[in-house]
C-alpha positions as CSV (number, residue, x, y, z in Angstrom):
1,M,0.0,0.0,0.0
2,R,1.6,3.2,-1.2
3,V,1.8,6.0,1.4
4,L,2.5,9.7,1.0
5,S,3.8,11.3,4.3
6,L,3.5,15.0,4.8
7,F,5.1,17.0,7.7
8,C,7.0,13.8,8.4
9,G,9.4,15.2,11.0
10,C,11.8,12.6,12.3
11,G,9.3,9.8,11.3
12,G,7.2,8.7,14.2
13,L,4.0,8.4,12.2
14,D,5.8,6.8,9.3
15,M,7.5,4.2,11.5
16,G,4.2,3.0,12.8
17,F,2.9,2.5,9.3
18,I,6.1,0.8,8.1
19,K,6.0,-1.7,10.9
20,T,2.5,-2.6,9.8
21,G,3.5,-3.3,6.2
22,Y,2.8,-0.1,4.4
23,D,5.3,1.4,1.9
24,I,6.3,5.0,2.4
25,I,7.0,6.1,-1.2
26,W,7.3,9.9,-0.7
27,A,7.8,12.0,2.4
28,N,8.2,15.7,3.0
29,D,9.2,18.2,5.7
30,F,10.7,21.7,5.6
31,D,13.0,21.3,8.7
32,K,16.4,20.4,7.4
33,Y,17.4,18.7,10.7
34,A,14.3,16.6,10.8
35,V,14.9,15.6,7.3
36,Q,18.5,14.7,8.2
37,T,17.2,12.3,10.9
38,Y,14.6,10.9,8.6
39,R,17.1,10.1,5.9
40,E,19.5,8.4,8.4
41,N,16.7,6.1,9.5
42,F,14.4,5.6,6.5
43,G,16.5,6.4,3.4
44,G,16.4,9.1,0.8
45,N,12.7,9.2,-0.3
46,V,12.1,12.5,1.6
47,I,11.9,15.9,0.1
48,L,13.3,18.9,2.0
49,D,11.0,21.8,1.1
50,D,7.9,23.8,2.1
51,I,5.0,21.7,0.7
52,N,3.5,24.9,-0.6
53,N,6.5,25.3,-2.9
54,I,6.1,21.8,-4.4
55,S,4.0,21.5,-7.6
56,L,1.0,19.2,-7.4
57,D,2.3,17.5,-10.5
58,E,5.5,16.5,-8.7
59,I,3.5,14.5,-6.0
60,P,3.4,10.9,-7.1
61,Y,0.4,8.6,-7.1
62,F,-0.4,7.2,-3.6
63,D,-3.1,5.1,-1.9
64,I,-3.0,6.7,1.5
65,L,-1.9,10.1,2.8
66,I,-0.6,10.5,6.4
67,G,0.4,13.6,8.2
68,G,0.7,15.2,11.6
69,F,0.0,18.7,10.2
70,P,1.5,21.6,12.2
71,C,-0.3,21.9,15.5
72,Q,1.1,25.2,16.9
73,P,-1.9,27.2,15.5
74,F,-4.3,25.0,17.6
75,S,-2.1,24.1,20.6
76,M,-3.0,25.1,24.2
77,M,0.7,26.0,24.5
78,G,0.5,28.5,21.7
79,Q,-1.7,31.5,20.9
80,Q,-4.4,29.3,19.2
81,K,-4.6,31.5,16.1
82,G,-5.9,28.6,14.1
83,F,-6.4,29.3,10.4
84,E,-5.2,32.9,11.0
85,D,-1.7,31.5,11.4
86,A,0.0,30.6,8.1
87,R,0.9,27.2,9.5
88,G,-2.8,26.5,10.1
89,T,-3.5,26.9,6.4
90,L,-1.4,23.8,5.7
91,F,-4.5,21.8,6.2
92,F,-5.9,23.4,3.1
93,R,-2.8,22.4,1.2
94,I,-3.6,18.8,2.2
95,A,-7.1,19.3,0.7
96,E,-5.6,20.8,-2.5
97,I,-3.4,17.7,-2.9
98,I,-6.3,15.3,-2.4
99,Q,-8.6,17.4,-4.7
100,D,-5.9,17.3,-7.4
101,K,-5.7,13.5,-7.2
102,I,-9.5,13.2,-7.4
103,Q,-9.6,15.3,-10.5
104,K,-6.9,13.0,-12.0
105,G,-9.0,9.9,-11.2
106,E,-6.6,8.9,-8.4
107,K,-8.6,9.4,-5.3
108,P,-6.7,8.1,-2.3
109,K,-8.3,5.2,-0.4
110,A,-7.6,6.8,3.0
111,L,-6.2,9.7,4.9
112,V,-4.8,9.6,8.5
113,L,-4.2,13.0,10.1
114,E,-2.9,13.7,13.6
115,N,-3.0,16.9,15.7
116,V,-3.3,18.2,19.2
117,R,-6.4,17.4,21.3
118,S,-7.4,21.1,21.4
119,L,-8.0,21.1,17.6
120,K,-11.4,19.7,18.3
121,T,-12.4,22.6,20.6
122,H,-10.4,25.5,19.0
123,N,-12.5,28.6,18.3
124,K,-15.5,27.0,20.1
125,G,-15.4,24.0,17.7
126,Q,-15.7,26.1,14.5
127,T,-12.2,25.2,13.2
128,F,-12.9,21.5,13.5
129,K,-16.3,21.9,11.8
130,I,-14.5,23.5,8.8
131,I,-12.1,20.6,8.7
132,L,-14.9,18.0,8.8
133,K,-16.9,19.9,6.1
134,I,-13.9,19.9,3.7
135,L,-13.1,16.2,4.3
136,E,-16.7,15.0,4.2
137,R,-18.6,17.2,1.8
138,D,-15.8,18.6,-0.5
139,L,-13.6,15.6,-0.7
140,G,-16.2,12.9,-0.2
141,Y,-14.7,10.8,2.7
142,K,-16.3,9.0,5.6
143,V,-14.5,10.5,8.6
144,F,-13.8,8.9,12.0
145,F,-11.9,10.6,14.8
146,D,-10.9,10.0,18.4
147,I,-8.5,11.3,21.0
148,L,-5.8,8.7,21.8
149,N,-3.3,8.8,24.7
150,S,0.2,7.4,24.3
151,A,-0.1,6.0,27.8
152,D,-2.9,3.7,26.6
153,Y,-0.7,2.1,24.0
154,G,2.3,0.9,25.9
155,I,4.3,4.1,26.4
156,P,4.6,5.8,29.8
157,Q,3.8,9.3,28.5
158,T,0.6,11.3,28.9
159,R,0.1,12.5,25.3
160,N,-3.4,13.1,24.1
161,R,-3.7,13.6,20.4
162,I,-6.6,13.6,18.0
163,Y,-6.5,11.1,15.1
164,I,-8.7,11.7,12.1
165,V,-9.1,8.6,9.8
166,C,-10.9,9.2,6.5
167,L,-12.0,6.4,4.1
168,A,-13.2,6.8,0.5
169,N,-15.3,3.7,0.6
170,E,-18.9,4.5,1.6
171,Q,-19.2,1.0,3.2
172,A,-16.3,1.7,5.5
173,E,-16.5,1.5,9.3
174,F,-13.5,2.3,11.4
175,V,-13.0,1.3,15.0
176,F,-10.1,2.9,16.8
177,P,-7.6,0.5,18.5
178,A,-8.5,-0.7,22.0
179,K,-6.5,0.6,25.0
180,Q,-3.7,-1.5,26.3
181,E,-2.5,-2.1,29.9
182,L,0.6,0.0,30.6
183,K,3.3,-2.4,31.9
184,F,6.2,-0.2,32.7
185,T,7.1,3.3,33.9
186,M,9.2,6.2,32.7
187,Q,11.9,5.0,35.2
188,D,12.1,1.7,33.3
189,L,13.2,3.6,30.2
190,L,16.0,5.6,31.8
191,E,19.7,5.3,30.7
192,H,22.4,4.7,33.3
193,D,25.7,6.5,33.8
194,V,24.7,9.5,31.8
195,D,26.9,12.4,31.2
196,E,27.3,15.0,34.0
197,K,25.9,17.7,31.7
198,Y,22.4,16.3,32.2
199,Y,22.5,16.9,36.0
200,L,21.2,20.1,37.5
201,S,23.3,22.5,39.5
202,E,22.1,23.5,43.0
203,K,21.2,26.9,41.7
204,M,19.2,25.6,38.8
205,L,17.6,23.0,41.0
206,A,16.0,25.7,43.2
207,T,14.5,27.3,40.1
208,I,13.3,24.0,38.6
209,L,11.6,22.8,41.8
210,S,9.7,26.1,42.5
211,N,6.0,26.0,42.0
212,G,6.0,28.7,39.3
213,S,6.9,32.4,39.4
214,G,5.1,35.7,38.9
215,G,1.5,35.1,37.9
216,Y,2.2,31.5,36.8
217,K,1.6,28.8,39.5
218,A,1.8,25.1,39.1
219,K,2.8,22.1,41.2
220,S,6.3,21.0,40.7
221,E,6.7,17.2,40.3
222,I,9.7,15.0,39.4
223,D,10.2,11.2,39.2
224,L,6.8,10.7,37.6
225,K,5.8,7.1,36.7
226,V,4.1,8.4,33.5
227,A,5.9,11.3,31.8
228,R,4.4,14.6,31.1
229,P,3.9,15.4,27.4
230,L,7.2,15.8,25.6
231,C,7.2,19.2,23.8
232,A,9.3,20.9,21.2
233,T,10.8,23.3,23.8
234,M,12.3,20.6,25.9
235,A,15.8,21.9,25.2
236,K,15.1,24.8,27.6
237,M,14.1,22.4,30.4
238,H,13.0,25.2,32.7
239,R,10.1,23.9,35.0
240,A,9.4,20.6,36.7
241,C,5.7,21.4,36.3
242,Q,6.1,21.3,32.5
243,D,9.2,19.2,31.7
244,N,10.3,15.8,33.0
245,Y,13.1,15.4,35.6
246,V,14.3,12.3,37.4
247,T,16.5,11.5,40.4
248,Q,19.5,9.3,39.7
249,N,22.6,8.7,41.9
250,G,21.1,11.1,44.5
251,K,20.9,14.0,42.0
252,V,18.2,15.5,39.8
253,R,18.7,15.5,36.0
254,K,16.8,16.2,32.8
255,L,16.0,13.5,30.3
256,T,18.5,12.6,27.6
257,P,17.5,12.6,23.9
258,R,17.6,8.8,23.8
259,E,15.2,8.7,26.8
260,C,12.9,11.1,24.9
261,A,13.1,8.8,21.8
262,R,12.1,5.8,24.0
263,L,9.2,7.9,25.4
264,Q,8.0,8.2,21.8
265,G,8.3,4.6,21.0
266,F,11.5,4.7,19.0
267,G,13.8,1.7,19.6
268,D,17.5,2.2,20.5
269,E,18.4,1.3,16.9
270,F,16.9,4.6,15.8
271,K,19.8,6.9,14.9
272,I,20.0,10.4,16.3
273,P,22.4,12.3,14.1
274,V,21.6,15.8,15.2
275,S,22.5,18.1,18.2
276,N,20.7,17.6,21.5
277,A,18.7,20.8,20.9
278,Q,17.4,19.5,17.6
279,A,16.8,16.0,19.0
280,Y,14.6,17.4,21.8
281,K,12.6,19.4,19.3
282,Q,12.1,16.5,17.0
283,F,11.0,14.0,19.7
284,G,8.8,16.7,21.2
285,N,7.1,17.2,17.9
286,A,6.9,13.5,17.0
287,V,3.9,11.2,16.8
288,T,4.3,8.3,19.2
289,V,5.2,5.2,17.2
290,N,3.1,2.8,19.2
291,V,-0.1,4.8,18.6
292,S,0.7,5.2,14.9
293,E,1.3,1.4,14.7
294,A,-2.0,0.7,16.4
295,V,-4.0,3.0,14.1
296,A,-2.2,1.7,11.0
297,S,-3.0,-1.9,12.0
298,R,-6.7,-1.1,12.4
299,L,-6.7,0.7,9.1
300,R,-5.1,-2.3,7.4
301,D,-7.8,-4.5,8.9
302,E,-10.6,-2.4,7.5
303,L,-9.0,-2.0,4.1
304,T,-8.6,-5.8,4.0
305,R,-12.3,-6.3,5.0
306,L,-13.3,-3.9,2.2
307,G,-11.1,-5.9,-0.3
308,E,-8.9,-2.8,-0.9
309,W,-5.6,-3.9,0.7
310,I,-3.0,-4.3,-1.9
């Protein structure tokens, strides 16, 4: 099954589909460091460019489109500008790509889109209504959506994301994957004997463990069994009420990039060729591999039932 991957980042969504038997024939991202990581792990079929700069005629035939389209315009951590933000309009680029394929008689069998949970409630639900209208009425898909938490699919990280599965077949019915028992904790994923640079100084420790400052107040917690959501700003690691810290050898430290990779479902064979700052950003933005794999598996089951799996 030929898959087109947009906004691929370092490849979390792609890896879940690859592990389920799909073939990623073309991928794209505009971040050169993310593309570097992607190439190191998946090969050279990834294009470094803004998707808006790529001609529709350059995009190959595909059966399925997947993409975690940029979430900053809808995120609770951002200003929630939605479609007013240029990044928010990238959903419309997805629609343009699909519409172009439909006009060429090449309508994709399915779309799998991922975004932050707050997409559903952004602008009092109006943003999501627009997205559904485009997918259902304008493009002619049956649309199924649900909010899935990484902690429900074998990864000790609280990470709620909305998954939108669209199927072209009118007879399609999609059931999202069942929750799984979480069998290990964040502490089970920690490295041992890490470099001293990951440990906090006494001065920094006081800041990290404070319960906020100024008008911002939040409970500071470390050594959580289930990690807080990894985010793209992890390189700053500035509050224990936002980022993840652990105690090891009697001292407090931040997570290493490898630990962040593990908390997104990437195995230790996954190569990290970029700086720590870029690695934190990539894993903070990534789709959790385990969740992707669970969704991809259910999609394969439904396409097989419909007689469309090839």
